[in-house]
Residue frames as a rotation matrix with the C-alpha (Angstrom) as fourth column:
UNK 1
0.971 -0.234 -0.043 79.59
-0.170 -0.556 -0.814 97.30
0.167 0.798 -0.580 113.65
UNK 2
0.501 -0.858 -0.109 83.21
0.861 0.507 -0.030 96.35
0.081 -0.079 0.994 113.03
UNK 3
0.869 -0.324 -0.374 85.90
-0.174 -0.907 0.382 98.78
-0.464 -0.267 -0.845 114.09
UNK 4
0.610 -0.695 0.382 88.86
0.740 0.326 -0.589 99.34
0.285 0.641 0.713 111.77
UNK 5
0.738 -0.452 -0.502 91.99
0.002 -0.742 0.671 101.15
-0.675 -0.496 -0.546 112.93
UNK 6
0.769 -0.537 0.348 94.53
0.426 0.025 -0.904 102.50
0.477 0.843 0.248 110.46
UNK 7
0.602 -0.676 -0.426 98.10
0.323 -0.281 0.904 103.12
-0.731 -0.681 0.049 111.65
UNK 8
0.927 -0.263 0.268 100.01
0.152 -0.391 -0.908 105.55
0.344 0.882 -0.322 109.41
UNK 9
0.482 -0.824 -0.298 103.77
0.769 0.235 0.595 105.29
-0.420 -0.516 0.747 109.73
UNK 10
-0.004 -0.516 0.857 104.71
0.868 -0.428 -0.253 107.99
0.497 0.742 0.449 107.23
UNK 11
-0.595 -0.270 -0.757 105.80
0.625 -0.748 -0.225 111.44
-0.505 -0.607 0.614 108.35
UNK 12
-0.955 0.257 -0.149 103.61
-0.292 -0.725 0.623 112.82
0.052 0.639 0.768 105.56
UNK 13
-0.364 0.906 0.214 99.84
-0.166 0.163 -0.973 112.96
-0.916 -0.390 0.091 106.11
UNK 14
0.645 0.601 -0.472 99.41
-0.533 -0.090 -0.842 113.19
-0.548 0.794 0.262 102.34
UNK 15
-0.444 -0.878 -0.176 102.24
-0.800 0.301 0.519 110.82
-0.403 0.372 -0.836 101.44
UNK 16
-0.405 0.245 -0.881 101.76
-0.706 0.528 0.472 107.72
0.581 0.813 -0.041 99.34
UNK 17
-0.797 0.106 -0.594 101.29
0.336 0.896 -0.290 105.17
0.502 -0.431 -0.750 102.12
UNK 18
-0.786 0.541 -0.299 98.96
0.078 -0.392 -0.917 107.53
-0.613 -0.744 0.266 104.01
UNK 19
-0.445 0.619 -0.648 96.94
-0.882 -0.427 0.198 108.11
-0.154 0.660 0.736 100.84
UNK 20
-0.470 0.238 -0.850 96.49
-0.322 0.850 0.416 104.39
0.822 0.469 -0.323 100.26
UNK 21
-0.912 0.143 -0.384 95.65
0.407 0.427 -0.808 103.86
0.048 -0.893 -0.447 103.92
UNK 22
-0.636 0.708 -0.307 92.86
-0.408 -0.646 -0.646 106.43
-0.656 -0.285 0.699 103.71
UNK 23
-0.326 0.513 -0.794 91.54
-0.876 0.150 0.458 104.69
0.354 0.845 0.401 100.61
UNK 24
-0.717 0.048 -0.695 91.48
0.175 0.978 -0.114 101.35
0.674 -0.204 -0.710 102.46
UNK 25
-0.861 0.392 -0.323 89.59
0.298 -0.124 -0.946 102.97
-0.411 -0.912 -0.010 105.32
UNK 26
-0.507 0.702 -0.500 87.14
-0.801 -0.598 -0.027 104.55
-0.318 0.387 0.866 102.87
UNK 27
-0.425 0.312 -0.850 86.44
-0.484 0.715 0.505 101.10
0.765 0.625 -0.153 101.45
UNK 28
-0.826 0.099 -0.555 85.92
0.475 0.654 -0.589 99.72
0.305 -0.750 -0.587 104.95
UNK 29
-0.774 0.567 -0.281 83.50
-0.216 -0.654 -0.725 102.56
-0.595 -0.501 0.629 105.72
UNK 30
-0.399 0.628 -0.668 81.52
-0.902 -0.140 0.408 101.80
0.163 0.765 0.623 102.57
UNK 31
-0.449 0.187 -0.874 81.18
-0.029 0.974 0.223 98.20
0.893 0.125 -0.432 103.80
UNK 32
0.544 0.839 0.021 79.63
0.023 -0.040 0.999 99.39
0.839 -0.543 -0.041 107.05
UNK 33
0.130 -0.572 -0.810 82.62
0.933 0.348 -0.096 99.57
0.337 -0.743 0.578 109.40
UNK 34
0.999 0.030 -0.029 83.60
0.040 -0.900 0.433 102.37
-0.013 -0.434 -0.901 111.77
UNK 35
0.416 -0.899 0.134 87.14
0.742 0.251 -0.621 103.61
0.525 0.358 0.772 111.09
UNK 36
0.919 -0.296 -0.262 89.86
-0.036 -0.722 0.691 105.54
-0.394 -0.626 -0.673 112.87
UNK 37
0.605 -0.770 0.201 93.26
0.457 0.128 -0.880 106.69
0.652 0.624 0.429 111.60
UNK 38
0.838 -0.434 -0.330 96.32
0.195 -0.328 0.924 107.32
-0.509 -0.839 -0.190 113.78
UNK 39
0.735 -0.655 0.176 99.39
-0.046 -0.308 -0.950 109.23
0.676 0.691 -0.256 112.55
UNK 40
0.640 -0.497 -0.585 102.35
0.764 0.491 0.419 107.90
0.079 -0.715 0.694 114.50
UNK 41
-0.276 -0.854 0.441 104.60
0.775 -0.469 -0.423 110.81
0.568 0.225 0.792 113.52
UNK 42
-0.015 0.361 0.933 102.41
-0.217 -0.912 0.349 113.18
0.976 -0.197 0.092 115.52
UNK 43
0.935 0.341 -0.099 102.90
-0.015 0.316 0.948 111.21
0.355 -0.885 0.301 118.76
UNK 44
0.022 -0.917 0.397 105.73
-0.870 -0.213 -0.444 111.34
0.492 -0.336 -0.803 121.27
UNK 45
0.887 0.315 0.339 106.54
-0.442 0.794 0.417 107.73
-0.138 -0.519 0.843 122.12
UNK 46
-0.154 -0.974 0.166 109.40
-0.912 0.205 0.355 105.33
-0.380 -0.096 -0.920 122.70
UNK 47
0.013 0.062 -0.998 110.17
-0.601 0.799 0.042 101.95
0.800 0.599 0.047 121.24
UNK 48
0.840 0.268 -0.472 110.11
0.117 0.760 0.639 98.77
0.530 -0.592 0.607 123.29
UNK 49
0.342 -0.706 0.620 112.42
-0.867 -0.492 -0.082 99.10
0.363 -0.510 -0.780 126.30
UNK 50
-0.157 -0.420 -0.894 112.85
-0.164 0.904 -0.396 95.37
0.974 0.084 -0.211 126.83
UNK 51
-0.549 -0.021 0.836 111.30
-0.812 -0.225 -0.539 95.62
0.199 -0.974 0.106 130.28
UNK 52
0.161 0.581 -0.798 110.19
-0.314 0.797 0.516 92.00
0.936 0.168 0.311 130.33
UNK 53
-0.698 0.595 0.398 108.35
0.706 0.663 0.249 90.25
-0.116 0.455 -0.883 131.69
UNK 54
-0.710 0.553 0.436 105.42
-0.155 -0.726 0.670 92.10
0.687 0.408 0.601 130.18
UNK 55
-0.586 0.531 0.612 102.31
-0.802 -0.274 -0.531 92.66
-0.115 -0.802 0.587 132.28
UNK 56
-0.815 0.347 0.464 99.74
0.188 0.916 -0.354 89.99
-0.548 -0.201 -0.812 133.10
UNK 57
0.086 0.991 -0.099 96.87
0.311 -0.121 -0.943 91.91
-0.946 0.050 -0.319 131.46
UNK 58
0.022 -0.132 0.991 98.24
0.985 0.174 0.001 92.30
-0.172 0.976 0.134 127.90
UNK 59
0.984 0.150 0.096 99.16
0.165 -0.971 -0.172 95.95
0.067 0.185 -0.980 128.29
UNK 60
0.221 -0.952 0.213 102.51
0.506 -0.074 -0.859 97.66
0.834 0.297 0.466 127.79
UNK 61
0.198 -0.224 -0.954 104.42
0.967 -0.113 0.227 98.83
-0.159 -0.968 0.194 130.88
UNK 62
-0.828 -0.558 0.059 105.50
0.558 -0.806 0.198 102.05
-0.063 0.197 0.978 129.11
UNK 63
0.291 0.915 -0.279 103.14
0.833 -0.386 -0.397 104.97
-0.471 -0.117 -0.874 129.57
UNK 64
-0.761 -0.477 -0.439 103.37
0.168 -0.799 0.577 107.64
-0.626 0.365 0.689 126.86
UNK 65
-0.308 0.689 -0.657 101.33
-0.761 -0.593 -0.265 109.04
-0.572 0.418 0.706 123.98
UNK 66
-0.625 0.084 -0.776 101.15
-0.560 0.645 0.520 105.62
0.544 0.760 -0.356 122.35
UNK 67
-0.958 0.198 0.206 99.33
-0.045 0.606 -0.794 104.11
-0.282 -0.770 -0.572 125.35
UNK 68
-0.093 0.994 -0.058 95.77
-0.406 -0.091 -0.910 105.07
-0.909 -0.061 0.412 124.24
UNK 69
0.037 0.046 -0.998 96.60
-0.996 0.087 -0.033 103.99
0.085 0.995 0.049 120.69
UNK 70
-0.862 -0.398 -0.313 97.60
-0.368 0.917 -0.154 100.53
0.348 -0.018 -0.937 121.90
UNK 71
-0.657 0.712 0.249 94.29
-0.031 0.304 -0.952 100.31
-0.753 -0.633 -0.178 123.76
UNK 72
0.195 0.738 -0.646 92.44
-0.754 -0.309 -0.580 101.28
-0.628 0.600 0.496 120.57
UNK 73
-0.361 -0.420 -0.833 94.40
-0.860 0.495 0.123 98.68
0.361 0.760 -0.540 118.61
UNK 74
-0.991 -0.011 0.135 93.45
-0.075 0.873 -0.482 95.95
-0.112 -0.487 -0.866 121.07
UNK 75
-0.318 0.948 -0.002 89.79
-0.084 -0.030 -0.996 96.97
-0.944 -0.316 0.089 120.76
UNK 76
-0.095 0.263 -0.960 89.78
-0.928 -0.373 -0.011 97.06
-0.361 0.890 0.279 116.94
UNK 77
0.628 0.409 0.662 88.47
-0.128 0.893 -0.431 94.21
-0.767 0.186 0.614 114.82
UNK 78
0.729 -0.370 0.577 90.62
0.679 0.278 -0.679 95.04
0.090 0.886 0.454 111.80
UNK 79
0.317 -0.727 -0.609 94.12
0.144 -0.597 0.789 96.55
-0.937 -0.338 -0.085 111.69
UNK 80
0.824 -0.202 0.530 95.57
0.528 -0.067 -0.847 98.33
0.206 0.977 0.052 108.66
UNK 81
0.411 -0.788 -0.457 99.26
0.301 -0.356 0.885 99.18
-0.860 -0.502 0.091 109.01
UNK 82
0.853 -0.049 0.520 100.73
0.499 -0.216 -0.839 101.48
0.153 0.975 -0.160 106.35
UNK 83
0.515 -0.751 -0.413 104.31
0.001 -0.481 0.877 102.63
-0.857 -0.452 -0.247 105.91
UNK 84
0.778 -0.407 -0.479 106.87
-0.582 -0.182 -0.792 103.60
0.235 0.895 -0.378 103.30
UNK 85
0.776 -0.627 -0.072 109.97
0.631 0.766 0.124 101.47
-0.023 -0.141 0.990 102.82
UNK 86
0.754 -0.642 0.142 113.20
-0.628 -0.767 -0.134 103.19
0.195 0.012 -0.981 103.93
UNK 87
-0.263 -0.961 0.091 116.58
-0.958 0.248 -0.146 101.44
0.118 -0.126 -0.985 103.68
UNK 88
-0.565 0.036 -0.824 114.94
-0.312 0.916 0.254 98.09
0.763 0.401 -0.506 102.89
UNK 89
-0.694 0.408 -0.593 112.57
0.709 0.527 -0.468 98.14
0.121 -0.745 -0.655 105.87
UNK 90
0.422 0.879 0.221 109.50
0.770 -0.476 0.424 99.98
0.478 -0.009 -0.878 107.13
UNK 91
0.047 -0.370 0.928 110.08
-0.105 -0.926 -0.364 103.53
0.993 -0.080 -0.083 108.32
UNK 92
-0.813 -0.567 -0.134 111.26
0.073 0.129 -0.989 104.06
0.578 -0.814 -0.063 111.90
UNK 93
-0.515 0.683 0.518 107.89
-0.856 -0.450 -0.256 105.23
0.058 -0.575 0.816 113.23
UNK 94
0.500 0.736 -0.456 106.23
-0.713 0.649 0.265 101.98
0.491 0.192 0.850 112.18
UNK 95
-0.073 -0.606 -0.792 109.10
0.121 0.783 -0.610 99.85
0.990 -0.140 0.016 113.48
UNK 96
-0.897 -0.221 0.383 108.89
-0.312 -0.299 -0.902 101.54
0.314 -0.928 0.200 116.91
UNK 97
-0.059 0.966 0.252 105.13
-0.998 -0.064 0.011 100.97
0.027 -0.251 0.968 116.96
UNK 98
0.482 0.283 -0.829 105.39
-0.449 0.893 0.044 97.34
0.753 0.351 0.557 115.88
UNK 99
-0.518 -0.744 -0.422 108.04
0.077 0.451 -0.889 96.60
0.852 -0.493 -0.176 118.51
UNK 100
-0.759 0.270 0.593 105.69
-0.647 -0.414 -0.641 97.99
0.072 -0.870 0.488 121.17
UNK 101
0.312 0.904 -0.292 103.18
-0.850 0.402 0.339 95.26
0.424 0.142 0.894 120.25
UNK 102
-0.531 -0.623 -0.575 105.47
-0.310 0.774 -0.552 92.71
0.789 -0.115 -0.604 121.89
UNK 103
-0.791 0.245 0.560 103.28
-0.565 0.056 -0.823 92.79
-0.233 -0.968 0.094 124.99
UNK 104
0.253 0.946 -0.201 100.60
-0.953 0.208 -0.221 91.05
-0.167 0.247 0.954 122.91
UNK 105
0.491 -0.117 -0.863 102.70
-0.299 0.908 -0.293 87.88
0.818 0.402 0.411 122.69
UNK 106
-0.524 -0.771 -0.362 104.41
0.183 0.313 -0.932 87.99
0.832 -0.555 -0.022 126.08
UNK 107
0.559 0.720 0.411 102.55
-0.366 -0.231 0.902 87.37
0.744 -0.654 0.135 129.32
UNK 108
0.751 -0.319 0.579 104.74
-0.595 0.054 0.802 87.35
-0.287 -0.946 -0.149 132.41
UNK 109
-0.199 -0.980 0.012 107.64
-0.815 0.172 0.554 86.04
-0.545 0.100 -0.832 130.34
UNK 110
-0.411 0.117 0.904 105.68
0.283 0.959 0.005 83.31
-0.867 0.258 -0.427 128.52
UNK 111
-0.928 0.053 -0.368 104.90
-0.361 -0.369 0.856 83.41
-0.090 0.928 0.362 124.80
UNK 112
-0.496 0.846 0.197 101.16
0.654 0.513 -0.555 83.36
-0.571 -0.147 -0.808 124.19
UNK 113
-0.619 0.431 0.657 98.55
0.434 -0.510 0.743 84.79
0.655 0.744 0.129 121.80
UNK 114
-0.772 0.229 -0.593 96.91
0.534 -0.272 -0.800 87.46
-0.345 -0.935 0.088 123.93
UNK 115
-0.754 0.578 -0.311 94.38
-0.649 -0.729 0.219 89.00
-0.100 0.367 0.925 121.55
UNK 116
-0.532 0.616 0.582 90.99
0.158 0.747 -0.646 87.32
-0.832 -0.252 -0.494 121.95
UNK 117
0.419 0.895 -0.151 88.53
-0.045 -0.145 -0.988 86.72
-0.907 0.421 -0.020 119.13
UNK 118
0.109 -0.258 0.960 88.72
0.926 0.378 -0.003 86.67
-0.362 0.889 0.280 115.37
UNK 119
0.309 -0.112 -0.945 90.26
-0.082 -0.993 0.091 89.64
-0.948 0.049 -0.315 113.56
UNK 120
0.683 -0.189 0.705 91.56
0.730 0.196 -0.655 90.72
-0.015 0.962 0.272 110.17
UNK 121
0.335 -0.644 -0.688 94.52
0.098 -0.702 0.705 92.82
-0.937 -0.304 -0.172 109.07
UNK 122
0.820 -0.219 0.529 96.32
0.543 0.009 -0.839 94.36
0.179 0.976 0.126 106.13
UNK 123
0.102 -0.845 -0.524 99.80
0.441 -0.434 0.786 95.77
-0.892 -0.311 0.328 105.63
UNK 124
0.933 0.181 0.311 100.30
0.360 -0.452 -0.816 98.55
-0.007 0.873 -0.487 103.08
UNK 125
0.080 -0.946 -0.313 103.82
0.480 -0.239 0.844 99.38
-0.874 -0.217 0.435 101.87
UNK 126
0.975 0.180 0.131 104.96
0.205 -0.495 -0.844 101.95
-0.087 0.850 -0.520 99.32
UNK 127
0.103 -0.979 -0.175 108.28
0.324 -0.134 0.936 102.75
-0.940 -0.153 0.304 97.68
UNK 128
0.307 -0.057 -0.950 109.85
-0.663 -0.729 -0.171 104.40
-0.683 0.682 -0.262 94.63
UNK 129
-0.679 -0.733 -0.031 111.57
-0.554 0.485 0.677 101.35
-0.481 0.477 -0.736 93.10
UNK 130
-0.288 0.519 -0.805 110.15
-0.685 0.476 0.551 98.74
0.669 0.710 0.218 90.73
UNK 131
0.762 0.612 0.210 108.25
-0.593 0.531 0.605 95.83
0.259 -0.586 0.768 92.37
UNK 132
-0.325 -0.939 -0.110 110.67
-0.682 0.313 -0.660 93.93
0.655 -0.140 -0.743 94.60
UNK 133
0.334 0.434 -0.837 110.24
0.144 0.854 0.500 90.58
0.932 -0.287 0.223 96.31
UNK 134
-0.539 -0.596 -0.595 112.47
0.671 0.124 -0.731 91.57
0.509 -0.794 0.333 99.23
UNK 135
-0.877 0.305 0.372 110.21
-0.423 -0.857 -0.294 94.53
0.229 -0.415 0.880 100.00
UNK 136
0.141 0.939 -0.314 107.18
-0.570 0.336 0.750 92.26
0.810 0.073 0.583 99.80
UNK 137
-0.048 -0.247 -0.968 108.91
0.523 0.819 -0.235 90.03
0.851 -0.518 0.090 102.34
UNK 138
-0.945 -0.250 0.213 109.02
-0.014 -0.617 -0.786 92.97
0.328 -0.746 0.580 104.77
UNK 139
-0.273 0.933 0.236 105.22
-0.914 -0.328 0.238 93.09
0.299 -0.151 0.942 104.72
UNK 140
0.295 0.373 -0.880 104.96
-0.209 0.923 0.322 89.30
0.932 0.089 0.351 104.88
UNK 141
-0.604 -0.576 -0.551 107.04
0.432 0.345 -0.833 89.25
0.670 -0.741 0.040 108.06
UNK 142
-0.843 0.354 0.406 104.73
-0.528 -0.690 -0.495 91.78
0.105 -0.632 0.768 109.70
UNK 143
0.172 0.945 -0.278 101.70
-0.833 0.290 0.471 89.67
0.525 0.151 0.837 108.80
UNK 144
-0.018 -0.270 -0.963 103.49
0.157 0.950 -0.269 86.59
0.987 -0.156 0.026 110.14
UNK 145
-0.891 -0.402 -0.211 104.09
0.265 -0.084 -0.961 88.20
0.368 -0.912 0.181 113.53
UNK 146
-0.418 0.839 0.349 100.50
-0.864 -0.485 0.132 89.38
0.280 -0.246 0.928 113.76
UNK 147
0.319 0.529 -0.786 99.67
-0.337 0.839 0.428 85.68
0.886 0.129 0.446 113.80
UNK 148
-0.572 -0.552 -0.607 101.70
0.439 0.419 -0.795 85.37
0.693 -0.721 0.003 117.00
UNK 149
-0.953 0.161 0.258 99.43
-0.293 -0.718 -0.631 87.96
0.084 -0.677 0.731 118.64
UNK 150
-0.277 0.931 0.239 96.00
-0.480 0.081 -0.873 86.67
-0.832 -0.357 0.425 117.68
UNK 151
-0.262 0.333 0.906 93.71
0.645 0.759 -0.092 85.00
-0.718 0.560 -0.414 115.19
UNK 152
-0.173 0.112 -0.979 94.01
-0.490 -0.871 -0.014 87.26
-0.854 0.477 0.206 112.13
UNK 153
-0.870 -0.012 0.492 92.16
0.392 0.587 0.708 86.01
-0.297 0.809 -0.507 109.05
UNK 154
0.730 -0.464 0.503 91.82
0.646 0.226 -0.729 87.33
0.224 0.857 0.465 106.44
UNK 155
0.244 -0.713 -0.657 95.20
0.191 -0.629 0.754 89.05
-0.951 -0.309 -0.017 106.17
UNK 156
0.770 0.050 0.637 96.22
0.638 -0.042 -0.769 90.97
-0.012 0.998 -0.064 103.06
UNK 157
-0.184 -0.864 -0.468 99.12
0.532 -0.488 0.691 92.96
-0.826 -0.122 0.550 101.67
UNK 158
0.881 0.376 0.287 98.93
0.451 -0.488 -0.747 95.95
-0.141 0.788 -0.600 99.35
UNK 159
-0.126 -0.987 -0.100 102.09
0.732 -0.161 0.662 97.08
-0.669 0.010 0.743 97.58
UNK 160
0.944 0.308 -0.119 102.49
0.162 -0.748 -0.644 100.46
-0.287 0.589 -0.756 95.92
UNK 161
0.012 -0.980 0.198 105.63
0.742 0.142 0.655 100.41
-0.670 0.139 0.729 93.79
UNK 162
-0.524 -0.363 0.771 107.07
0.817 -0.469 0.335 103.06
0.240 0.805 0.542 91.47
UNK 163
0.638 0.766 -0.084 105.51
0.745 -0.585 0.320 105.81
0.196 -0.267 -0.944 93.58
UNK 164
-0.406 -0.732 -0.546 107.45
0.727 -0.621 0.292 109.01
-0.553 -0.279 0.785 93.06
UNK 165
-0.569 -0.524 0.634 107.00
-0.323 -0.566 -0.758 111.88
0.757 -0.636 0.153 94.04
UNK 166
-0.998 0.057 0.028 105.57
-0.006 0.357 -0.934 111.56
-0.063 -0.933 -0.356 97.57
UNK 167
-0.294 0.954 -0.057 102.02
-0.479 -0.199 -0.855 112.29
-0.827 -0.224 0.516 96.36
UNK 168
-0.808 -0.130 -0.575 102.15
-0.587 0.256 0.768 110.01
0.047 0.958 -0.283 93.31
UNK 169
-0.864 0.487 0.126 99.49
0.442 0.854 -0.275 107.64
-0.242 -0.182 -0.953 94.66
UNK 170
-0.182 0.842 -0.508 96.84
0.012 -0.515 -0.857 110.32
-0.983 -0.162 0.084 94.18
UNK 171
-0.031 0.096 -0.995 97.46
-0.934 -0.358 -0.005 110.05
-0.357 0.929 0.101 90.42
UNK 172
-0.907 -0.259 -0.331 97.08
-0.357 0.891 0.281 106.26
0.222 0.373 -0.901 90.35
UNK 173
-0.110 0.972 0.208 93.32
-0.989 -0.129 0.077 105.63
0.102 -0.197 0.975 90.19
UNK 174
0.322 0.220 -0.921 93.78
-0.325 0.939 0.111 101.90
0.889 0.264 0.374 89.69
UNK 175
-0.611 -0.625 -0.486 95.84
0.291 0.394 -0.872 101.66
0.736 -0.674 -0.059 92.88
UNK 176
-0.809 0.401 0.429 93.37
-0.588 -0.573 -0.571 103.76
0.017 -0.714 0.700 94.86
UNK 177
0.213 0.921 -0.325 90.54
-0.882 0.324 0.341 101.54
0.419 0.214 0.882 93.63
UNK 178
0.002 -0.310 -0.951 92.51
0.075 0.948 -0.309 98.46
0.997 -0.070 0.025 94.67
UNK 179
-0.926 -0.375 0.035 92.99
0.024 -0.151 -0.988 99.96
0.376 -0.915 0.149 98.14
UNK 180
-0.413 0.853 0.319 89.28
-0.911 -0.387 -0.144 100.72
0.001 -0.350 0.937 98.52
UNK 181
0.377 0.537 -0.755 88.37
-0.568 0.778 0.270 97.22
0.732 0.327 0.598 97.41
UNK 182
-0.486 -0.635 -0.601 90.82
0.181 0.599 -0.780 95.84
0.855 -0.488 -0.176 99.95
UNK 183
-0.889 0.182 0.419 89.02
-0.455 -0.442 -0.773 97.73
0.045 -0.878 0.476 102.72
UNK 184
0.110 0.989 -0.096 85.64
-0.983 0.123 0.139 96.36
0.149 0.079 0.986 101.65
UNK 185
0.225 -0.067 -0.972 87.05
-0.280 0.951 -0.130 92.84
0.933 0.302 0.195 101.34
UNK 186
-0.815 -0.570 -0.101 88.53
-0.037 0.226 -0.973 92.89
0.578 -0.790 -0.206 104.84
UNK 187
-0.609 0.660 0.440 85.21
-0.759 -0.323 -0.566 93.90
-0.231 -0.679 0.697 106.39
UNK 188
0.361 0.809 -0.465 83.16
-0.901 0.432 0.052 91.46
0.242 0.400 0.884 104.35
UNK 189
-0.067 -0.484 -0.873 85.64
-0.221 0.860 -0.460 88.64
0.973 0.162 -0.164 104.91
UNK 190
-0.948 -0.308 0.076 85.76
-0.124 0.140 -0.982 89.03
0.292 -0.941 -0.171 108.68
UNK 191
-0.318 0.915 0.248 81.98
-0.921 -0.236 -0.310 89.47
-0.226 -0.327 0.918 108.88
UNK 192
0.411 0.458 -0.788 81.45
-0.703 0.710 0.046 86.24
0.581 0.535 0.614 106.92
UNK 193
-0.430 -0.661 -0.615 84.01
-0.060 0.701 -0.711 84.37
0.901 -0.269 -0.341 108.99
UNK 194
-0.920 0.112 0.377 82.43
-0.389 -0.132 -0.912 85.39
-0.052 -0.985 0.165 112.27
UNK 195
0.026 0.998 -0.055 78.95
-0.991 0.018 -0.132 84.58
-0.131 0.058 0.990 111.00
UNK 196
0.207 -0.002 -0.978 80.10
-0.515 0.850 -0.111 81.18
0.832 0.526 0.175 109.81
UNK 197
-0.779 -0.543 -0.313 81.65
0.006 0.493 -0.870 80.26
0.627 -0.680 -0.381 113.14
UNK 198
-0.693 0.591 0.413 78.55
-0.668 -0.310 -0.677 81.46
-0.272 -0.745 0.609 114.97
UNK 199
0.212 0.828 -0.520 76.36
-0.949 0.302 0.094 79.33
0.235 0.473 0.849 112.73
UNK 200
-0.087 -0.328 -0.941 78.35
-0.192 0.932 -0.307 76.22
0.978 0.154 -0.144 113.66
UNK 201
-0.845 -0.316 0.431 78.07
-0.442 -0.040 -0.896 76.82
0.300 -0.948 -0.105 117.39
C-alpha cells in the first residue's frame, strides 16, 4: 500500500490550501493509499541553520518537532505540499519546511540525490488574485528542487486562484473534484510506473 503524506503550510486548518490538500488526500485514499496530514503551523521548529556539511545518513542535524515529520516524509511514497501564496511566495511555514529538506541533497558537503526509489509529488498553491504565471512559477520551482532530492514522477501542480474568503474553496465543487482526481492520479500513476519497471527487470 502506498503511503501519501500531506504537508499543510497554512495557519488555517480549514483554509483554502488545507481544504484542497484534504481533497487530494481523499482522492489518494479512494485509490487505495494510506494517507497522513501534517499541519506545520502546529509545530515548533526552526528553518535550516546552514550547519553543513549535512549528515552522512540523509537526516537533518537539527532536532525539534519537525524531526519525526522529516522521517515520515522520507518514508512516504507520495508527497503533497500545500500552501497559500503570501507576498509572491509560499507562506513562511512552508518555506521553513522546504529549506529543512536540504539534507536530502547534501551528503557530507557533496550534492547528491539521497531519496531512494521511485516517488510522486504534487504542489498545491492558493491565492486571492486572478491566475498568475509568476505564482505558478513558485510551484514549478518547488517541483524542480524535489527532482534534486529523488526520482519524483509523476509530479503535478494544482492552482487555486480567485479564492476569497479563506474558506472559499469549500464552495468550489469543480476545484475540489479536480483535487480529488489529482490524488487518485498520483497513486495510480506511481503504481503503474513501479509495476512497469518491475516488469522489465
